[in-house]
N, C-alpha and C positions, 0 to 999 in steps of 0.2 A: 959234845952236843948230842942231844937225844935224837934217836932215829926219826926221820920224817917219813910219814906214810901217806901215800896217795891212793891206796887201794880201797878206801872206805869213804866214798863220796856221800855228801848230804844233799838232799833235795829240798827246795823251798818254793812255795807258791804264795802269791799275794792275790787272792781272789777278790778282795775288797780293798779299794783305795778311794777314800773320800777325802774331802778337804780337812775334816777335823778328826779322822781316825782311819786306821787301816787294820786289816786282819791278815795274818800269815799262818801258813801251815808248814811245818818242818818235819822231815823224816830222815833218819840216818840208819846205817847198818851197824849192828853190834855183832862182832865175831864171837862165837861161843868159845869156851875154854875146853879144849881137847877132852870131849866126852862128859864133862861136868855140866856144861850148858850148851844149848843149841844156838846156831846162828839165828838172829832175829832182827826185826826193825823196831825202832822207837819213833813214836809220833807225838807231836806237840801242836797246839794251837795258841797263837798269841794275838792279843789286841794291843795296838799302839794308839793311845789316846793323846792327841796333840794338844798343845797349850791353848788352842783356839776353841776346843770343845767345851761346852757349858759345864760339864762335870769334871773338867781337868783337875781341879784341886781336891776332889773328893776321892781319896785313895780307897777308903772303905767301900764306897759305891762300886768302884772299879773292881775290887777284889771279890765282890758279890755278884758280878755279871754271871750269866748262865754258862759256866764252864763244865765240861765233862769231869765229874768227880771233884769239882770245886777248884778254886784257884790254887795252883801249886808254885807259882812264880810271880814275883812282883819286883819292879825296879823303876826308879826314876832316872831317865837318861837325859843328859844335857849334851847338846851338840853345839860346839863353838869352833869358829875358825881359828887357826894358829896365828894368823896375821895379827899383829898388835892392834888393839881396839882403835887407837888414834889413826891408823892407816886403813881401816876397813871401809869398804864401799857401803852404801845404805842397805844393799840387799844381803850383806854379810852379818845377819842377825844371829843371836844366840837363841836356840830353840830348846824347849823341854818337852818331854814325852813320858807318859806313864805306860810302861810295858807290863802287861799282866797276861798270864797264860796258864795252861793246864797240860798235863801229860795223859797219855793213854796207857798207863802202866799200873793201874789199880787192880785189886783183887777182882777177878772175872774178866779182865781186859786182855787175856792171853791171845785172843783171836786177832787183835790188831798187830801183834808181833809177826804174823804170817803175811800181812798185806805188803806187797812190794810197791815202792813208789813208781816203778816202771809201769804199773797198771793204773796210775793216777791216784787221786785222793779217794779213800774209801767213802761210800755213800753215807754211812753213819756220821763220819767226820764232816762231810759236806753239809748234812742237816744241822749239825752243831754250829757250823760257821754261819748258816742262814739265821739261826736263832740268836747268835751273838751279834750279828750285824743289825738285826731288827732292834735289839735292846740298845745298842749304841746309837742307832738312828732315831729311835723314839725319844731319847733324852736330849736330842738336838732340836732347837726351835725350828719350826717350818718357816721357810722363806716365802713371803707373799709373791703372788704372780705379778710380773711386771705390768704396770699400768692397769691394774685391776680396778674397775669402777664399782663402787658400792652404791646401789640405788638409794635415793633419799627418801 
């Protein structure tokens, strides 16, 4: 069996959790190779677009969301219970999600490698998350206020 290592934890935040999408930020430590490379941190931002989002079926739209350096990750994820379908309760539905994201490892991004997750999410990444959240929310239809009366 391959060696199991516990000394390199990953950190993950979910700063945005809406009914039709969520956004997560992930960071992990990369150990340098004896004098060849330095120890550093890798950062990523992911949008999870749930199957109830109005743009769910539009993968090209999702890949063109405002990501730092553009979208570098895309996957459709299906979550299904292991219980046989005939035995499932009503709430045990199959869900799909488009997961798209980007990394902070492009030319000129070396500064991000120095940011430790112990200090929280860097402010530039926080701004990117705000912009991404706005783009995802803007594509969702606004819900009318309850019992809103329209004058005749």
